LOGUSE-88563 format. One record per residue (C-alpha): x, y, z; chain. Coordinates in steps of 0.25 Angstrom, whole numbers, plus 5000, padded with zeros to 4 digits. Example, Ala and Ser with C-alpha at 12.3 -4.5 7.8 and 13.67 -1.06 7.14 Angstrom:
<recs>
+------+------+------+-------+
:    u :    v :    w : chain :
+------+------+------+-------+
: 5049 : 4982 : 5031 :     A :
: 5055 : 4996 : 5029 :     A :
+------+------+------+-------+
</recs>
This chain:
<recs>
+------+------+------+-------+
:    u :    v :    w : chain :
+------+------+------+-------+
: 4873 : 4950 : 4919 :     A :
: 4886 : 4945 : 4910 :     A :
: 4895 : 4937 : 4920 :     A :
: 4909 : 4937 : 4918 :     A :
: 4923 : 4932 : 4916 :     A :
: 4935 : 4937 : 4917 :     A :
: 4951 : 4931 : 4915 :     A :
: 4961 : 4939 : 4916 :     A :
: 4955 : 4948 : 4928 :     A :
: 4969 : 4956 : 4931 :     A :
: 4974 : 4964 : 4918 :     A :
: 4969 : 4977 : 4914 :     A :
: 4961 : 4971 : 4905 :     A :
: 4952 : 4962 : 4913 :     A :
: 4953 : 4976 : 4924 :     A :
: 4944 : 4986 : 4914 :     A :
: 4935 : 4972 : 4912 :     A :
: 4931 : 4970 : 4925 :     A :
: 4928 : 4986 : 4926 :     A :
: 4919 : 4985 : 4914 :     A :
: 4912 : 4972 : 4918 :     A :
: 4911 : 4978 : 4932 :     A :
: 4903 : 4989 : 4926 :     A :
: 4896 : 4981 : 4916 :     A :
: 4881 : 4979 : 4919 :     A :
: 4879 : 4966 : 4913 :     A :
: 4891 : 4960 : 4917 :     A :
: 4896 : 4953 : 4930 :     A :
: 4908 : 4947 : 4931 :     A :
: 4911 : 4936 : 4938 :     A :
: 4924 : 4932 : 4939 :     A :
: 4938 : 4938 : 4934 :     A :
: 4949 : 4926 : 4935 :     A :
: 4965 : 4930 : 4939 :     A :
: 4972 : 4919 : 4943 :     A :
: 4984 : 4929 : 4948 :     A :
: 4972 : 4938 : 4956 :     A :
: 4964 : 4928 : 4962 :     A :
: 4956 : 4932 : 4973 :     A :
: 4960 : 4946 : 4972 :     A :
: 4950 : 4955 : 4971 :     A :
: 4948 : 4964 : 4957 :     A :
: 4951 : 4977 : 4963 :     A :
: 4965 : 4970 : 4968 :     A :
: 4969 : 4973 : 4952 :     A :
: 4961 : 4980 : 4947 :     A :
: 4962 : 4991 : 4956 :     A :
: 4951 : 5002 : 4949 :     A :
: 4940 : 4991 : 4952 :     A :
: 4942 : 4994 : 4966 :     A :
: 4925 : 4997 : 4972 :     A :
: 4921 : 4989 : 4957 :     A :
: 4921 : 4975 : 4962 :     A :
: 4922 : 4967 : 4973 :     A :
: 4927 : 4952 : 4963 :     A :
: 4940 : 4947 : 4966 :     A :
: 4951 : 4938 : 4956 :     A :
: 4946 : 4924 : 4954 :     A :
: 4954 : 4909 : 4950 :     A :
: 4940 : 4903 : 4945 :     A :
: 4931 : 4905 : 4929 :     A :
: 4919 : 4900 : 4932 :     A :
: 4916 : 4904 : 4920 :     A :
: 4900 : 4897 : 4919 :     A :
: 4899 : 4909 : 4927 :     A :
: 4899 : 4919 : 4915 :     A :
: 4896 : 4925 : 4903 :     A :
: 4907 : 4929 : 4899 :     A :
: 4921 : 4928 : 4901 :     A :
: 4933 : 4937 : 4896 :     A :
: 4948 : 4936 : 4895 :     A :
: 4956 : 4945 : 4898 :     A :
: 4970 : 4936 : 4900 :     A :
: 4982 : 4937 : 4892 :     A :
: 4985 : 4934 : 4877 :     A :
: 4983 : 4919 : 4876 :     A :
: 4976 : 4915 : 4889 :     A :
: 4964 : 4915 : 4884 :     A :
: 4963 : 4904 : 4874 :     A :
: 4973 : 4895 : 4887 :     A :
: 4959 : 4900 : 4894 :     A :
: 4949 : 4895 : 4884 :     A :
: 4957 : 4884 : 4879 :     A :
: 4960 : 4879 : 4895 :     A :
: 4945 : 4879 : 4898 :     A :
: 4931 : 4875 : 4898 :     A :
: 4922 : 4890 : 4893 :     A :
: 4909 : 4888 : 4894 :     A :
: 4900 : 4887 : 4882 :     A :
: 4894 : 4899 : 4883 :     A :
: 4904 : 4908 : 4889 :     A :
: 4904 : 4923 : 4880 :     A :
: 4923 : 4924 : 4883 :     A :
: 4928 : 4937 : 4878 :     A :
: 4945 : 4937 : 4879 :     A :
: 4954 : 4951 : 4878 :     A :
: 4965 : 4942 : 4876 :     A :
: 4972 : 4942 : 4859 :     A :
: 4969 : 4926 : 4861 :     A :
: 4957 : 4925 : 4851 :     A :
: 4958 : 4939 : 4844 :     A :
: 4960 : 4934 : 4832 :     A :
: 4951 : 4923 : 4824 :     A :
: 4952 : 4910 : 4824 :     A :
: 4945 : 4896 : 4819 :     A :
: 4952 : 4893 : 4836 :     A :
: 4941 : 4900 : 4842 :     A :
: 4928 : 4906 : 4842 :     A :
: 4933 : 4923 : 4849 :     A :
: 4927 : 4936 : 4841 :     A :
: 4936 : 4946 : 4837 :     A :
: 4930 : 4956 : 4847 :     A :
: 4929 : 4969 : 4843 :     A :
: 4916 : 4973 : 4843 :     A :
: 4918 : 4986 : 4833 :     A :
: 4923 : 4973 : 4822 :     A :
: 4913 : 4960 : 4827 :     A :
: 4903 : 4966 : 4835 :     A :
: 4891 : 4957 : 4829 :     A :
: 4902 : 4944 : 4831 :     A :
: 4905 : 4947 : 4846 :     A :
: 4892 : 4950 : 4851 :     A :
: 4888 : 4933 : 4847 :     A :
: 4903 : 4929 : 4849 :     A :
: 4906 : 4920 : 4864 :     A :
: 4922 : 4924 : 4861 :     A :
: 4925 : 4938 : 4859 :     A :
: 4941 : 4940 : 4859 :     A :
: 4942 : 4953 : 4864 :     A :
: 4952 : 4960 : 4853 :     A :
: 4967 : 4968 : 4857 :     A :
: 4967 : 4981 : 4863 :     A :
: 4976 : 4988 : 4853 :     A :
: 4968 : 4979 : 4840 :     A :
: 4953 : 4986 : 4844 :     A :
: 4958 : 5001 : 4844 :     A :
: 4965 : 4999 : 4831 :     A :
: 4954 : 4990 : 4822 :     A :
: 4944 : 4999 : 4828 :     A :
: 4952 : 5010 : 4819 :     A :
: 4953 : 5002 : 4807 :     A :
: 4941 : 4993 : 4806 :     A :
: 4931 : 5004 : 4800 :     A :
: 4943 : 5006 : 4790 :     A :
: 4942 : 4988 : 4787 :     A :
: 4929 : 4989 : 4786 :     A :
: 4928 : 4999 : 4772 :     A :
: 4941 : 4990 : 4767 :     A :
: 4951 : 5002 : 4769 :     A :
: 4964 : 4998 : 4777 :     A :
: 4970 : 4993 : 4762 :     A :
: 4987 : 4998 : 4768 :     A :
: 4994 : 4995 : 4783 :     A :
: 4988 : 5001 : 4794 :     A :
: 4996 : 5011 : 4803 :     A :
: 4994 : 5009 : 4818 :     A :
: 4998 : 5015 : 4829 :     A :
: 4994 : 5012 : 4845 :     A :
: 4998 : 5014 : 4858 :     A :
: 4992 : 5007 : 4868 :     A :
: 4990 : 5012 : 4883 :     A :
: 4999 : 5004 : 4894 :     A :
: 4986 : 4992 : 4897 :     A :
: 4988 : 4988 : 4886 :     A :
: 5002 : 4979 : 4890 :     A :
: 4992 : 4974 : 4903 :     A :
: 4992 : 4973 : 4916 :     A :
: 5007 : 4968 : 4919 :     A :
: 5016 : 4976 : 4918 :     A :
: 5027 : 4975 : 4910 :     A :
: 5040 : 4984 : 4904 :     A :
: 5031 : 4991 : 4894 :     A :
: 5020 : 4994 : 4903 :     A :
: 5029 : 4998 : 4915 :     A :
: 5025 : 5012 : 4918 :     A :
: 5038 : 5019 : 4921 :     A :
: 5041 : 5014 : 4905 :     A :
: 5027 : 5017 : 4899 :     A :
: 5026 : 5029 : 4906 :     A :
: 5031 : 5042 : 4894 :     A :
: 5035 : 5030 : 4885 :     A :
: 5029 : 5024 : 4872 :     A :
: 5034 : 5011 : 4864 :     A :
: 5029 : 5003 : 4853 :     A :
: 5027 : 4989 : 4855 :     A :
: 5025 : 4977 : 4844 :     A :
: 5024 : 4987 : 4834 :     A :
: 5017 : 4977 : 4820 :     A :
: 5018 : 4967 : 4829 :     A :
: 5005 : 4968 : 4840 :     A :
: 4998 : 4958 : 4843 :     A :
: 4984 : 4964 : 4839 :     A :
: 4986 : 4967 : 4825 :     A :
: 4979 : 4953 : 4821 :     A :
: 4967 : 4957 : 4826 :     A :
: 4968 : 4968 : 4821 :     A :
: 4970 : 4965 : 4806 :     A :
: 4957 : 4953 : 4808 :     A :
: 4950 : 4964 : 4812 :     A :
: 4952 : 4972 : 4797 :     A :
: 4953 : 4961 : 4786 :     A :
: 4937 : 4956 : 4795 :     A :
: 4934 : 4968 : 4792 :     A :
: 4940 : 4971 : 4777 :     A :
: 4948 : 4958 : 4775 :     A :
: 4958 : 4963 : 4763 :     A :
: 4966 : 4969 : 4775 :     A :
: 4978 : 4963 : 4774 :     A :
: 4987 : 4977 : 4778 :     A :
: 4994 : 4979 : 4791 :     A :
: 4992 : 4985 : 4804 :     A :
: 5006 : 4992 : 4806 :     A :
: 5003 : 4991 : 4821 :     A :
: 5013 : 5000 : 4831 :     A :
: 5008 : 4999 : 4846 :     A :
: 5014 : 5008 : 4856 :     A :
: 5014 : 5008 : 4873 :     A :
: 5007 : 5022 : 4878 :     A :
: 5010 : 5027 : 4891 :     A :
: 4998 : 5025 : 4895 :     A :
: 4988 : 5013 : 4901 :     A :
: 4978 : 5015 : 4893 :     A :
: 4971 : 5017 : 4880 :     A :
: 4975 : 5013 : 4864 :     A :
: 4977 : 5024 : 4853 :     A :
: 4979 : 5019 : 4838 :     A :
: 4984 : 5026 : 4827 :     A :
: 4980 : 5020 : 4812 :     A :
: 4983 : 5024 : 4799 :     A :
: 4977 : 5020 : 4788 :     A :
: 4978 : 5027 : 4771 :     A :
: 4964 : 5030 : 4766 :     A :
: 4961 : 5041 : 4755 :     A :
: 4944 : 5039 : 4761 :     A :
: 4941 : 5052 : 4768 :     A :
: 4939 : 5053 : 4783 :     A :
: 4927 : 5058 : 4783 :     A :
: 4923 : 5043 : 4776 :     A :
: 4933 : 5035 : 4783 :     A :
: 4927 : 5041 : 4800 :     A :
: 4912 : 5036 : 4791 :     A :
: 4918 : 5023 : 4791 :     A :
: 4922 : 5022 : 4806 :     A :
: 4910 : 5030 : 4810 :     A :
: 4901 : 5018 : 4800 :     A :
: 4909 : 5007 : 4806 :     A :
: 4909 : 5011 : 4822 :     A :
: 4895 : 5014 : 4821 :     A :
: 4889 : 5007 : 4830 :     A :
: 4898 : 5004 : 4839 :     A :
: 4898 : 5011 : 4855 :     A :
: 4915 : 5011 : 4856 :     A :
: 4922 : 5017 : 4842 :     A :
: 4918 : 5031 : 4841 :     A :
: 4926 : 5038 : 4829 :     A :
: 4931 : 5052 : 4833 :     A :
: 4930 : 5065 : 4825 :     A :
: 4942 : 5071 : 4836 :     A :
: 4956 : 5065 : 4838 :     A :
: 4955 : 5053 : 4849 :     A :
: 4964 : 5051 : 4860 :     A :
: 4967 : 5039 : 4872 :     A :
: 4959 : 5047 : 4882 :     A :
: 4947 : 5048 : 4876 :     A :
: 4945 : 5031 : 4876 :     A :
: 4950 : 5024 : 4887 :     A :
: 4942 : 5018 : 4896 :     A :
: 4931 : 5018 : 4888 :     A :
: 4930 : 5003 : 4878 :     A :
: 4928 : 5015 : 4866 :     A :
: 4937 : 5020 : 4853 :     A :
: 4939 : 5031 : 4848 :     A :
: 4945 : 5033 : 4833 :     A :
: 4950 : 5044 : 4826 :     A :
: 4949 : 5046 : 4812 :     A :
: 4961 : 5056 : 4802 :     A :
: 4963 : 5055 : 4790 :     A :
: 4977 : 5063 : 4782 :     A :
: 4979 : 5061 : 4768 :     A :
: 4977 : 5046 : 4765 :     A :
: 4981 : 5042 : 4782 :     A :
: 4969 : 5038 : 4790 :     A :
: 4972 : 5041 : 4804 :     A :
: 4963 : 5031 : 4815 :     A :
: 4965 : 5034 : 4828 :     A :
: 4958 : 5024 : 4837 :     A :
: 4959 : 5022 : 4852 :     A :
: 4954 : 5015 : 4866 :     A :
: 4955 : 5010 : 4879 :     A :
: 4966 : 4998 : 4878 :     A :
: 4959 : 4989 : 4889 :     A :
: 4944 : 4993 : 4887 :     A :
: 4942 : 4995 : 4872 :     A :
: 4955 : 4986 : 4870 :     A :
: 4950 : 4977 : 4879 :     A :
: 4940 : 4977 : 4891 :     A :
: 4930 : 4985 : 4884 :     A :
: 4930 : 4979 : 4872 :     A :
: 4929 : 4966 : 4880 :     A :
: 4916 : 4972 : 4887 :     A :
: 4912 : 4978 : 4873 :     A :
: 4912 : 4961 : 4866 :     A :
: 4905 : 4956 : 4879 :     A :
: 4893 : 4968 : 4878 :     A :
: 4893 : 4961 : 4863 :     A :
: 4892 : 4948 : 4866 :     A :
: 4881 : 4948 : 4877 :     A :
: 4874 : 4960 : 4868 :     A :
: 4875 : 4969 : 4878 :     A :
: 4875 : 4984 : 4872 :     A :
: 4889 : 4986 : 4869 :     A :
: 4893 : 5000 : 4879 :     A :
: 4887 : 4992 : 4892 :     A :
: 4900 : 4993 : 4901 :     A :
: 4909 : 5001 : 4892 :     A :
: 4902 : 5016 : 4895 :     A :
: 4916 : 5020 : 4898 :     A :
: 4922 : 5035 : 4902 :     A :
: 4937 : 5037 : 4894 :     A :
: 4945 : 5042 : 4906 :     A :
: 4948 : 5055 : 4897 :     A :
: 4953 : 5063 : 4906 :     A :
+------+------+------+-------+
</recs>
């Protein structure tokens, strides 16, 4: 059994990660660290887990008793922890924050988008889990980069559910504000753009265009729905072939002929992609569950790869389509 520890156990991503690991046939949760909830039952916070676990939060860190450590911490906290604690040499780490997503000589974290860096993830000791918007958008664009087709700015519009803002309530996540409402935030300046550019440039070294990304807050709880527009004269049939070829060995990305909707992916680790041509404009539609494929599901996917397990173990999930 893979023995796992979690730091930062009270948030939405941690709740989903705990749910997945409890039902993972090859994993045992050794501890869930949360200093503010130490001693409380996990179900006091994650009430959807009633009947599934008697575990309690702890303020202890028995790092020598685990094989893999997940960080579900606020941005900046993982780096602080790594710099202030002794980390066992063989301990594998999966960081769900954005601290190590950008490649640097200062760290050895692999960018953990399996559909891009599967081979490197399989042998990695430290993995940086991608951002949720970044995952959805990259999966929509990677086959184009692979075929050197991103030669101009890419227009991206994407809407996310309220869980993307985290568990702590705020002015724009309050039900009375969010319900029946919609708004733009961080237009052209979202923090996930640098990691998207990094991945596209990894496949297409000549890529130096802009990702004109407009993020929206949606009036639903979970999911990301993104649209991307790229100019190309290549026929739709050839583009579909490129996408199907690129994702042929990936279990969670599916190219769908019919138009897609968000409910088809919510509560799953899937990404669905639909392609259309309108004159010389290629429309790419991509959707994921922000808490699963965009966070905790992808973290478990990375764990499966790091421990040489079949990648879908513990991730065969039914969408909440009705």
